[in-house]
C-alpha positions in Angstrom: 10.6 -14.4 27.5 8.5 -11.5 26.1 11.5 -10.3 24.0 12.0 -13.8 22.6 8.4 -14.0 21.6 8.5 -10.6 19.9 11.7 -11.6 18.0 10.1 -14.8 16.8 6.9 -13.1 15.7 9.0 -10.4 13.9 10.7 -13.2 12.0 7.4 -14.7 11.1 5.9 -11.3 10.2 8.8 -10.5 7.8 8.2 -13.8 6.1 4.5 -13.0 5.8 5.3 -9.6 4.2 7.4 -11.2 1.5 4.3 -13.4 0.8 2.3 -10.1 0.5 4.7 -9.0 -2.3 4.0 -12.3 -4.1 0.3 -11.7 -3.6 0.6 -8.3 -5.2 2.4 -9.7 -8.2 -0.3 -12.3 -8.8 -3.2 -9.9 -8.0 -1.9 -7.4 -10.5 -0.7 -10.0 -13.0 -4.1 -11.4 -13.5 -5.8 -8.1 -14.1 -3.7 -6.9 -17.1 -3.8 -8.1 -20.7 -1.9 -11.4 -21.4 0.8 -9.7 -23.4 1.9 -7.7 -20.3 1.5 -10.3 -17.5 5.2 -11.0 -17.0 6.2 -7.4 -17.0 3.5 -6.6 -14.5 4.5 -9.4 -12.2 8.2 -8.5 -12.5 7.6 -5.0 -11.1 6.7 -6.0 -7.5 9.7 -8.4 -7.4 12.0 -5.7 -8.7 10.5 -3.4 -6.1 11.3 -6.0 -3.4 15.0 -6.2 -4.4 15.4 -2.5 -5.0 13.6 -1.2 -2.0 15.2 -3.7 0.4 18.7 -2.5 -0.5 17.7 1.2 -0.9 16.0 1.3 2.5 19.1 -0.1 4.2 21.5 2.3 2.5 19.4 5.5 2.9 18.4 4.8 6.6 22.0 4.0 7.5 23.3 7.2 5.8 20.6 9.4 7.3 20.4 7.9 10.8 16.7 7.0 10.5 17.5 3.3 11.2 19.1 4.2 14.5 16.1 6.4 15.4 13.6 3.6 14.7 15.7 1.0 16.5 15.9 3.3 19.6 12.1 3.8 19.4 11.5 0.0 20.0 14.1 -0.3 22.7 15.5 -3.6 21.4 18.8 -2.9 19.7 19.5 -6.6 19.4 16.9 -7.0 16.7 18.0 -3.9 14.9 19.1 -5.7 11.6 15.9 -7.7 11.6 13.9 -4.6 12.3 15.6 -2.8 9.4 15.0 -5.8 7.0 11.3 -5.8 8.1 10.9 -2.1 7.2 12.8 -2.6 4.0 10.1 -5.1 3.0 7.4 -2.6 3.9 9.1 -0.1 1.7 9.1 -2.7 -1.1 5.4 -3.2 -0.7 4.8 0.6 -1.1 6.9 0.7 -4.3 5.2 -2.4 -5.7 1.9 -0.7 -5.2 3.0 2.4 -7.1 3.8 0.2 -10.1 0.1 -0.9 -10.3 -1.0 2.6 -11.4 1.2 2.7 -14.5 1.5 -0.8 -15.8 1.2 -1.7 -19.5 3.0 1.4 -20.6 6.1 2.0 -18.4 9.7 1.4 -19.4 11.1 -1.2 -17.0 14.4 0.7 -16.7 12.6 3.9 -15.8 10.7 2.2 -13.0 14.0 1.0 -11.5 15.4 4.5 -11.6 12.3 6.2 -10.4 11.8 3.6 -7.7 15.3 4.2 -6.3 14.8 7.9 -6.2 11.2 7.6 -4.8 12.3 5.5 -1.8 14.9 8.1 -0.9 12.9 11.3 -1.6 9.4 10.3 -0.6 9.1 7.1 1.4 12.0 7.5 3.8 11.2 11.1 4.8 7.5 10.2 5.4 8.5 7.1 7.4 10.9 9.3 9.5 8.2 11.9 10.1 5.8 9.3 11.5 7.8 6.3 12.7 11.1 8.0 13.7 11.6 11.2 15.6 9.9 13.4 13.0 7.5 16.2 13.5 4.4 14.1 13.0 5.6 11.6 15.6 6.1 14.5 18.0 2.5 15.6 17.4 1.3 12.1 18.4 0.3 10.8 15.0 -0.9 7.2 15.0 -0.1 5.0 12.0 0.4 1.4 13.2 1.2 -0.3 9.8 1.5 2.3 7.1 -1.9 3.9 6.3 0.0 7.1 5.4 3.6 5.8 5.0 2.7 3.0 2.7 -0.8 3.4 1.2 -1.3 7.2 0.9 2.2 7.6 -0.4 1.8 4.8 -3.0 -1.7 5.7 -4.0 -1.1 9.4 -4.5 2.3 8.8 -6.2 0.6 6.3 -8.6 -2.0 8.9 -9.5 0.6 11.5 -10.2 2.5 9.1 -12.5 -0.7 8.1 -14.3 -1.6 11.7 -14.9 1.9 12.8 -16.0 2.9 9.7 -18.1 -0.6 9.6 -19.6 -3.0 6.8 -20.4 -2.3 3.5 -22.1 -2.5 3.4 -25.8 -6.1 2.9 -26.8 -7.4 3.5 -23.2 -11.2 3.9 -23.4 -11.4 2.8 -27.0 -10.2 -0.8 -27.0 -10.8 -3.9 -24.9 -8.5 -4.1 -21.9 -10.1 -7.0 -20.0 -8.1 -9.0 -17.4 -6.3 -12.1 -18.7 -6.7 -14.4 -15.7 -9.0 -13.5 -12.9 -8.4 -16.7 -10.9 -4.8 -15.6 -10.7 -5.9 -12.3 -9.2 -8.1 -14.1 -6.8 -5.2 -16.2 -5.6 -3.1 -13.1 -5.3 -5.6 -11.4 -3.1 -5.8 -14.4 -0.9 -2.0 -14.4 -0.4 -2.2 -10.6 0.3 -4.8 -11.3 3.0 -2.6 -13.9 4.7 0.5 -11.8 4.3 -1.2 -8.7 5.7 -1.1 -10.3 9.2 2.7 -9.7 9.0 2.0 -6.1 9.6 1.3 -7.0 13.2 5.1 -7.4 13.5 5.2 -3.6 13.8 4.0 -4.1 17.4 7.4 -5.3 18.5 7.6 -3.1 21.7 4.1 -3.7 23.0 2.4 -6.7 24.8 1.3 -9.6 22.7 -2.3 -8.9 23.6 -2.0 -5.8 21.3 -0.6 -8.0 18.5 -3.6 -10.4 18.8 -6.0 -7.4 18.9 -4.4 -6.0 15.7 -4.7 -9.5 14.1 -8.4 -9.6 14.8 -9.0 -6.0 13.6 -7.2 -6.7 10.3 -9.4 -9.8 9.6 -12.7 -8.1 10.6 -12.1 -5.0 8.5 -11.2 -7.2 5.5 -14.3 -9.3 5.7 -16.6 -6.4 6.3 -15.1 -4.4 3.4 -15.5 -7.4 1.1 -19.2 -7.6 2.0 -19.6 -3.8 1.7 -18.1 -3.7 -1.8 -20.1 -6.8 -2.9 -23.4 -5.2 -1.6 -22.7 -1.9 -3.4 -22.0 -3.8 -6.6 -25.1 -6.0 -6.2 -27.3 -2.9 -5.8 -25.7 -1.0 -8.7 -25.1 -3.9 -11.2 -27.6 -6.5 -10.0 -24.8 -9.0 -9.7 -21.8 -9.2 -7.3 -18.5 -10.3 -8.7 -15.7 -12.3 -7.2 -13.2 -9.7 -8.3 -15.3 -7.0 -6.5 -15.4 -9.0 -3.3 -11.6 -9.5 -3.1 -11.0 -5.9 -4.1 -13.2 -4.9 -1.2 -11.2 -7.1 1.1 -8.0 -5.4 -0.1 -9.6 -2.0 0.6 -10.5 -3.2 4.1 -6.9 -4.4 4.7 -5.5 -1.1 3.7 -8.0 1.0 5.7 -7.4 -0.8 9.0 -3.6 -0.7 8.6 -3.1 2.6 10.6 -5.7 1.7 13.2 -5.3 -2.1 13.8 -3.5 -1.8 17.1 -5.6 1.0 18.5 -9.2 0.1 17.8 -11.8 -2.4 19.0 -13.2 -5.2 16.9 -16.5 -3.2 16.6 -14.6 -0.2 15.3 -12.7 -2.4 12.8 -16.0 -3.5 11.4 -17.0 0.2 10.8 -13.7 1.0 9.2 -14.1 -2.0 6.8 -17.7 -1.0 6.0 -16.6 2.5 5.1 -13.6 1.3 3.1 -15.5 -1.1 0.9 -18.3 1.3 -0.1 -16.0 4.3 -0.4 -13.4 2.6 -2.6 -16.2 1.1 -4.8 -17.5 4.6 -5.5 -14.1 6.0 -6.4 -13.1 3.1 -8.6 -16.4 2.9 -10.5 -17.6 6.5 -10.6 -14.9 9.1 -9.7 -12.3 7.5 -12.0 -14.7 7.4 -14.9 -15.8 11.0 -14.4 -12.3 12.4 -14.2 -11.0 10.1 -16.9 -7.5 9.3 -15.5 -5.9 5.9 -16.3 -4.9 4.5 -13.0 -4.4 1.0 -14.5 -5.1 -1.2 -11.5 -6.8 1.4 -9.2 -3.9 2.0 -6.8 -5.2 5.4 -6.0 -8.8 4.3 -5.7 -7.9 1.4 -3.4 -4.8 2.4 -1.5 -4.8 6.2 -1.6 -8.5 6.5 -0.7 -8.6 3.6 1.8 -5.4 4.8 3.4 -6.8 8.3 3.8 -10.0 6.9 5.3 -8.1 4.6 7.6 -5.9 7.5 9.0 -9.0 9.6 9.6 -10.9 6.7 11.1 -7.9 6.2 13.5 -8.5 9.7 14.8 -12.2 8.8 15.3 -12.1 5.3 16.8 -8.7 5.0 18.6 -9.1 4.0 22.3 -6.6 3.7 25.1 -8.8 0.9 26.5 -7.5 -1.1 23.5 -3.9 0.1 23.6 -2.7 2.3 26.4 0.3 3.2 24.3 -1.9 5.1 21.9 -4.4 7.9 22.4 -8.2 8.2 22.5 -9.9 9.4 19.3 -12.6 12.0 18.7 -15.4 9.5 19.6 -13.7 8.7 22.9 -13.3 12.3 24.1 -10.0 13.5 22.5 -10.6 15.7 19.4 -6.9 16.6 19.2 -6.1 13.1 17.9 -8.5 13.6 15.0 -6.8 16.9 14.2 -3.3 15.3 14.2 -4.5 12.5 11.9 -5.9 15.0 9.4 -2.6 16.9 9.5 -0.7 13.7 8.8 -3.0 12.9 5.9 -2.4 16.4 4.4 1.3 16.1 4.9 1.4 12.6 3.3 -0.6 13.8 0.3 1.6 16.8 -0.2 4.9 15.0 0.1 3.8 12.0 -2.1 2.2 14.2 -4.7 4.7 17.0 -4.8 7.7 14.7 -4.4 6.6 12.3 -7.1 5.8 15.1 -9.6 9.2 16.7 -9.1 11.0 13.4 -9.4 9.1 12.4 -12.5 9.6 15.8 -14.2 13.3 15.8 -13.4 13.9 12.2 -14.6 11.9 12.8 -17.8 14.7 15.2 -18.9 17.0 12.2 -19.2 14.8 9.1 -19.7 11.5 8.6 -21.5 9.2 6.9 -19.0 7.0 5.3 -21.7 8.0 2.1 -23.5 6.5 3.5 -26.8 3.6 2.7 -29.1 5.4 -0.3 -30.7 6.0 -1.8 -27.2 2.4 -1.3 -26.1 1.2 -2.9 -29.3 3.6 -5.8 -29.1 3.3 -6.2 -25.4 5.8 -5.3 -22.7 6.6 -9.0 -22.0 8.3 -9.4 -25.4 9.5 -5.9 -25.8 11.0 -5.3 -22.4 11.9 -8.8 -21.3 12.0 -11.1 -24.4 9.5 -13.6 -22.9 5.9 -14.5 -22.9 3.6 -15.4 -20.0 1.4 -17.6 -22.3 2.3 -19.8 -25.2 0.1 -20.3 -28.2 
């Protein structure tokens, strides 16, 4: 009976994760200029198609799929488990796109994305979720704090730095074209994020429900934290700020959701909202990099905080299959989490830089000045998101 329940929940979770991809497309689409909205929304859907296939091919060729299926002890759901993780890989690649929208050649994104899944995402997933060295150390990453969010955030930052800023960045108006669209997208992401609880396929359903609660509490706390920081600094809270904070909270709790109490989830969300607000609104401006939709500031930073927080707040009273964190008497777990963060940063940063530099010998990543002036919707796809 328990196996049947897990299978049904995994089916539902995979569906919710596809909804997350849709949410990312809408969230990002509303924040770019109207001449680039269709291109921006096309990138996450291209990532879904590309990564789903690439994950299956690479994991079958390398044996990672068999390792991960054996880790859950339910070979009967192996194909579904593989499809589920393929969607997770797609989410990571969709997030990478957000750092370099409004200037990237669509064909280059497809080529880079295929290589990135094989050279960066799959090795990191095997290190932590398969039989890799971080798994053997005891690293805890329930739903992708390092595998998805650090890898995506750091890779997006590398691409933004190497490819360079958008034409006119810092000199011309680049206001969002449709914030209600972004608001709706964030709402779909929030709902879809509960699909990450499907990762708990080999544990009691009480752990799944605990992770569900932790995800929600972290999101609401981070939304309030971001809004409070914005209110104090700008005298007015914004709707976009509140939903951005919620996304930061969803990201931060991802590695910890199945291992921490509701009270700890509140603290994780509180830290995520305020920390990401500072990076997006101060660090980015000081350093001057053009991370278009703040993928590094949101996912790279929140993912890093979440991994470290897991090493602080994890408790075997919440999940006996995990470990205690530093605050519960086991400092080794904190050490392992820091090692995992450093490894994820190194692999994502170094791997993305090498891939980008290698591909640039053959393909120009930028669409060009004419395309950026005209808009990537018309130049790359021959269509427009808005008429008139």
